N, CA, C and O of each residue as an XYZ file, in Angstrom:
460
protein
N      29.697    128.297     65.252
C      30.571    127.469     65.579
C      30.497    125.963     65.307
O      31.308    125.100     64.972
N      28.574    126.025     65.722
C      28.234    124.692     65.772
C      28.039    123.800     64.347
O      28.358    122.650     64.049
N      27.470    124.710     63.733
C      27.497    124.219     62.362
C      28.871    123.937     61.906
O      28.988    123.007     61.108
N      30.149    124.702     62.344
C      31.384    125.182     61.561
C      32.015    122.719     62.310
O      32.646    121.885     61.661
N      31.599    122.633     63.284
C      31.820    121.784     64.172
C      31.313    120.537     63.331
O      32.044    119.585     63.059
N      29.683    120.669     62.862
C      28.819    119.633     62.267
C      30.380    119.216     60.994
O      31.277    118.374     61.035
N      29.958    120.484     59.859
C      30.440    120.165     58.854
C      32.344    119.866     58.328
O      32.841    119.625     57.227
N      32.936    120.026     59.663
C      34.183    119.317     60.049
C      33.211    118.265     59.937
O      32.817    117.867     58.840
N      32.801    117.791     61.058
C      32.973    116.285     61.036
C      32.458    115.484     59.374
O      32.856    114.458     58.823
N      31.555    116.383     59.029
C      31.799    115.636     57.380
C      32.475    116.149     57.012
O      32.078    116.420     55.878
N      33.209    116.487     57.130
C      34.464    116.743     55.525
C      36.051    115.790     56.297
O      36.886    115.159     55.648
N      36.022    115.980     57.691
C      36.774    114.897     58.077
C      36.385    112.839     57.112
O      37.275    112.143     56.623
N      35.228    112.552     57.155
C      34.876    111.664     56.524
C      34.709    112.022     55.085
O      34.035    111.208     54.454
N      35.141    113.001     54.447
C      34.859    112.962     53.524
C      36.550    112.919     52.757
O      37.085    112.386     51.785
N      36.951    113.887     53.947
C      38.656    113.634     53.775
C      39.589    112.592     53.516
O      40.627    112.711     52.864
N      39.086    111.386     54.161
C      39.544    110.533     54.369
C      39.099    109.566     53.215
O      39.615    108.450     53.150
N      38.133    109.973     52.282
C      37.916    109.004     51.027
C      39.109    109.738     50.509
O      40.030    109.047     50.074
N      39.216    110.931     50.494
C      40.353    111.277     49.467
C      41.466    111.350     49.528
O      42.153    111.750     48.588
N      41.947    110.968     50.701
C      42.977    111.175     50.799
C      43.284    109.328     51.136
O      44.248    109.078     51.859
N      42.692    108.487     50.751
C      43.067    107.175     50.366
C      43.381    106.544     48.673
O      43.915    105.544     48.191
N      42.504    108.140     48.014
C      43.239    108.710     46.461
C      44.688    109.529     46.658
O      45.237    110.011     45.667
N      45.048    109.609     47.480
C      46.774    110.776     47.240
C      46.560    112.460     47.338
O      47.473    113.285     47.386
N      44.950    112.768     47.357
C      45.043    114.007     47.075
C      44.579    114.939     48.190
O      44.357    114.540     49.333
N      44.464    116.037     47.843
C      44.353    116.698     49.197
C      43.218    118.401     48.846
O      43.429    119.433     48.210
N      42.455    118.058     49.384
C      40.967    118.789     50.149
C      41.365    119.562     51.055
O      42.000    119.016     51.958
N      41.104    121.390     51.169
C      41.239    122.090     51.679
C      39.708    122.672     52.012
O      39.748    123.805     51.534
N      38.258    122.461     52.638
C      37.290    123.389     52.919
C      37.553    124.480     53.591
O      38.403    124.474     54.482
N      36.791    125.682     53.225
C      36.804    126.676     53.403
C      36.358    127.288     54.938
O      36.444    128.402     55.454
N      35.732    125.695     55.483
C      34.761    125.687     56.875
C      36.291    125.277     57.734
O      36.463    125.722     58.869
N      36.756    124.891     57.440
C      38.140    123.631     57.990
C      39.318    125.118     58.102
O      40.008    125.415     59.077
N      39.227    125.881     56.701
C      40.246    127.338     56.867
C      39.613    127.922     58.045
O      40.071    127.863     59.187
N      38.205    128.658     57.583
C      38.250    129.391     59.017
C      38.133    129.127     60.464
O      38.184    129.955     61.374
N      37.925    127.507     60.562
C      37.603    127.370     62.175
C      39.416    127.188     63.028
O      39.868    127.113     64.171
N      40.017    127.189     61.395
C      41.768    126.810     62.133
C      42.308    128.066     62.057
O      43.404    128.209     62.599
N      41.588    129.431     61.279
C      42.301    130.178     60.826
C      42.560    131.437     61.417
O      42.127    131.265     62.557
N      43.041    132.721     61.357
C      43.060    133.392     62.597
C      41.289    134.312     62.622
O      40.124    134.069     62.308
N      42.064    135.378     63.184
C      40.009    136.631     62.604
C      40.640    137.159     61.243
O      41.625    137.538     60.609
N      39.135    136.849     61.309
C      38.500    137.357     60.062
C      38.670    138.941     59.970
O      38.983    139.318     61.099
N      38.602    139.930     59.175
C      39.556    141.326     58.390
C      38.213    142.407     59.215
O      38.354    143.610     59.433
N      36.863    141.512     59.586
C      35.819    142.634     60.426
C      35.785    142.523     61.482
O      35.208    143.396     62.130
N      36.500    141.187     62.277
C      36.544    140.764     63.391
C      37.997    142.092     63.939
O      37.622    142.971     64.716
N      39.811    142.120     63.396
C      39.873    143.304     63.402
C      39.530    144.426     63.636
O      39.770    145.113     64.629
N      38.752    144.741     62.412
C      38.428    146.420     62.169
C      37.589    146.802     63.845
O      37.591    147.810     64.551
N      36.825    145.207     64.004
C      35.749    145.623     65.518
C      36.322    146.044     66.655
O      36.052    147.095     67.235
N      37.231    145.114     67.032
C      37.983    145.023     67.833
C      38.916    146.404     68.084
O      39.099    147.019     69.135
N      39.388    146.638     66.858
C      39.805    148.102     66.806
C      39.322    149.230     67.709
O      39.645    149.835     68.731
N      38.294    149.180     66.698
C      37.689    150.391     67.393
C      36.926    149.958     68.226
O      36.093    150.750     68.667
N      36.934    148.692     68.686
C      35.922    148.648     71.240
C      37.347    149.286     71.295
O      37.147    150.497     71.388
N      38.714    149.042     71.281
C      39.577    149.319     71.918
C      39.954    150.941     72.066
O      40.708    151.278     72.979
N      39.497    151.781     71.288
C      39.387    152.788     70.985
C      38.312    153.340     71.641
O      38.318    153.878     72.748
N      37.629    153.216     71.087
C      36.228    153.395     72.415
C      36.528    153.133     73.656
O      36.691    153.983     74.532
N      36.604    152.069     73.772
C      36.844    151.512     75.522
C      38.110    151.059     75.184
O      38.343    150.148     74.389
N      39.245    151.970     76.046
C      40.552    151.954     76.592
C      41.095    151.146     77.782
O      41.995    150.346     78.039
N      39.831    151.930     78.508
C      40.040    150.612     80.000
C      39.288    149.062     79.722
O      39.002    148.393     80.715
N      39.079    148.696     78.783
C      38.748    146.691     78.843
C      39.676    146.120     79.573
O      40.870    146.416     79.530
N      39.380    145.623     79.987
C      39.548    144.898     80.738
C      39.851    143.119     79.571
O      40.717    142.246     79.527
N      38.982    143.316     79.086
C      38.699    141.747     78.596
C      38.037    142.216     76.956
O      37.123    143.040     76.950
N      38.367    141.849     76.084
C      37.429    142.453     74.602
C      37.903    141.519     73.824
O      39.077    141.233     73.590
N      36.536    140.865     73.274
C      36.579    139.118     72.262
C      35.622    139.556     70.987
O      34.588    139.016     71.379
N      35.363    139.993     70.087
C      34.940    139.990     69.144
C      35.308    139.002     68.229
O      36.490    138.744     68.000
N      33.723    138.039     67.317
C      33.890    136.972     66.915
C      32.743    136.915     65.966
O      31.637    137.341     66.298
N      33.022    136.301     64.570
C      31.865    136.852     63.716
C      31.733    135.205     63.664
O      32.613    134.349     63.573
N      30.026    135.070     63.775
C      29.731    134.011     64.477
C      28.785    133.640     62.786
O      28.038    132.687     62.562
N      29.182    134.783     61.835
C      27.966    134.266     60.530
C      28.751    133.140     59.309
O      28.318    132.648     58.267
N      29.860    133.052     59.899
C      30.812    132.120     59.316
C      32.305    132.594     58.503
O      33.131    131.957     57.850
N      32.179    134.093     58.920
C      33.292    135.059     57.963
C      32.893    136.041     56.545
O      33.446    136.554     55.572
N      31.645    135.914     57.127
C      31.010    136.478     55.665
C      30.722    138.114     56.013
O      30.371    138.995     55.228
N      30.983    138.204     57.405
C      30.190    139.479     58.326
C      29.341    140.110     58.322
O      29.272    141.235     57.827
N      28.178    139.282     59.096
C      26.698    139.300     59.161
C      26.635    139.856     60.027
O      26.367    141.051     60.145
N      26.880    139.059     60.845
C      27.027    138.770     62.221
C      28.207    138.328     63.411
O      28.994    137.389     63.288
N      28.113    139.260     64.589
C      28.868    139.017     65.420
C      28.360    139.080     66.658
O      27.240    139.541     66.873
N      29.254    138.554     67.718
C      29.363    138.589     68.773
C      31.008    139.064     69.698
O      32.204    138.773     69.721
N      29.981    139.986     70.363
C      30.842    140.500     70.958
C      30.916    140.326     72.857
O      29.917    140.495     73.556
N      31.801    140.095     73.218
C      32.203    139.955     74.587
C      33.170    141.373     75.035
O      34.198    141.549     74.380
N      32.886    142.208     75.967
C      33.415    143.470     77.040
C      32.929    143.304     77.794
O      31.758    143.179     78.150
N      34.843    143.259     78.540
C      34.831    143.735     79.955
C      35.008    144.847     79.896
O      35.690    145.302     78.978
N      34.465    145.634     80.831
C      35.291    147.505     80.962
C      34.761    148.113     82.642
O      33.629    148.130     83.124
N      36.021    148.548     83.207
C      35.463    149.445     84.499
C      34.358    150.679     83.865
O      33.234    150.780     84.356
N      34.851    151.664     82.639
C      33.622    152.211     81.658
C      32.535    151.768     82.234
O      31.985    152.500     83.057
N      32.132    150.820     82.011
C      30.594    150.237     81.941
C      29.372    150.220     83.952
O      28.262    149.973     84.423
N      31.364    150.887     84.445
C      30.548    150.651     86.792
C      29.222    151.797     86.252
O      29.102    152.727     85.454
N      28.510    151.169     87.088
C      26.847    152.267     87.717
C      25.984    152.198     86.576
O      24.813    152.553     86.705
N      26.421    151.779     85.459
C      25.322    151.956     83.971
C      24.625    150.758     84.414
O      25.063    150.300     85.470
N      23.560    150.071     83.830
C      22.437    149.359     83.648
C      22.893    149.065     81.895
O      23.243    149.853     81.016
N      22.703    147.588     81.896
C      23.069    146.461     80.946
C      22.523    146.903     79.736
O      22.675    146.168     78.761
N      21.811    148.147     79.580
C      20.665    148.249     78.012
C      21.418    149.659     77.907
O      21.318    150.341     76.887
N      22.057    149.997     78.840
C      23.392    151.555     79.078
C      24.387    151.300     78.133
O      24.562    151.924     77.087
N      25.179    150.136     78.650
C      26.155    149.495     78.312
C      26.627    149.218     76.820
O      27.750    149.315     76.325
N      24.784    148.648     75.974
C      24.958    147.870     75.299
C      24.621    149.284     74.227
O      25.271    149.133     73.192
N      23.972    150.312     74.205
C      24.038    151.786     73.942
C      25.311    152.105     73.245
O      25.522    152.455     72.084
N      26.303    151.839     74.506
C      27.583    152.562     74.297
C      28.597    151.970     72.850
O      29.312    152.550     72.032
N      28.097    150.151     73.137
C      28.306    149.431     72.543
C      28.164    149.447     70.730
O      28.941    149.020     69.875
N      26.453    150.322     70.575
C      26.509    150.264     69.859
C      25.899    151.663     69.210
O      25.099    151.879     68.300
N      26.681    152.538     70.139
C      27.066    154.032     69.520
C      28.111    153.926     69.051
O      28.282    154.503     67.977
N      29.509    152.974     69.782
C      30.789    153.347     68.938
C      30.528    152.302     67.651
O      31.322    152.538     66.741
N      29.965    151.634     67.475
C      30.193    150.686     65.952
C      28.929    151.527     65.348
O      28.627    150.658     64.530
N      27.995    152.513     65.129
C      26.981    152.945     64.792
C      27.788    152.845     62.811
O      27.172    152.140     62.011
N      28.503    153.258     62.541
C      28.500    152.929     61.276
C      28.611    150.714     60.599
O      28.148    150.014     59.698
N      29.513    150.571     61.794
C      29.983    148.845     60.946
C      28.415    148.165     61.556
O      28.331    146.938     61.501
N      27.358    148.843     62.051
C      26.287    147.996     62.755
C      25.040    148.169     61.030
O      24.012    147.502     60.911
N      25.543    149.205     59.948
C      24.939    149.342     58.876
C      24.366    148.068     58.063
O      23.475    147.417     57.516
N      26.027    148.367     58.592
C      26.046    146.713     57.171
C      26.397    145.067     57.239
O      27.129    144.370     56.537
N      25.090    144.593     59.023
C      25.240    143.499     59.905
C      23.621    143.305     59.010
O      22.737    143.910     58.402
N      23.916    142.450     59.322
C      22.342    141.239     60.052
C      22.092    141.224     61.353
O      21.061    140.792     61.868
N      23.445    141.904     62.161
C      22.159    141.059     63.533
C      24.316    140.705     64.418
O      25.323    140.238     63.886
N      24.025    141.315     66.057
C      24.892    141.748     66.122
C      24.422    140.567     68.160
O      23.478    140.012     68.722
N      25.102    140.709     68.255
C      24.700    139.981     70.168
C      26.386    140.463     70.948
O      27.540    140.142     70.663
N      25.655    141.567     72.262
C      26.425    142.000     72.888
C      26.186    141.523     74.246
O      25.129    141.247     74.812
N      27.588    141.479     74.709
C      27.765    140.879     75.924
C      28.821    142.075     76.688
O      29.926    142.447     76.292
N      28.222    142.421     77.645
C      28.920    143.745     78.625
C      28.913    143.184     80.472
O      28.098    142.995     81.375
N      30.006    143.123     80.292
C      30.395    143.179     82.077
C      31.538    144.222     82.470
O      32.320    144.874     81.779
N      31.286    144.104     84.156
C      32.356    145.494     84.625
C      33.541    143.898     85.042
O      33.435    142.673     84.984
N      34.346    144.675     85.353
C      35.174    143.547     85.816
C      34.920    142.718     87.706
O      34.420    143.354     88.634
N      35.138    142.074     87.755
C      35.414    142.000     89.477
C      36.061    142.686     90.393
O      35.616    143.380     91.308
N      37.182    142.435     90.075
C      37.994    142.584     91.053
C      38.767    144.196     90.803
O      39.605    144.610     91.604
């Protein structure tokens, strides 16, 4: 996201120059920053919703810039109660076993609902 913000700043400077010449330019980064979720984010979210139906919070973000090489997952579920963090992460890894094969990296953040 930080690199997207940097690119966005550079794009804004370039856009000002282009707009002076009455042209319209849309960058891939701007499209990604302002767009909805990627296909990979949707697919992974669906898998995790199916595997963890009691999840009270679930967020999947493609942090590779949209190419699907790396994701960050935040999931909060009562299904993690009584399990150590490593066990929680193992459950997520097992749920995404097939998808992980095509990834370069995965950040997992799990938690148990506080209430």
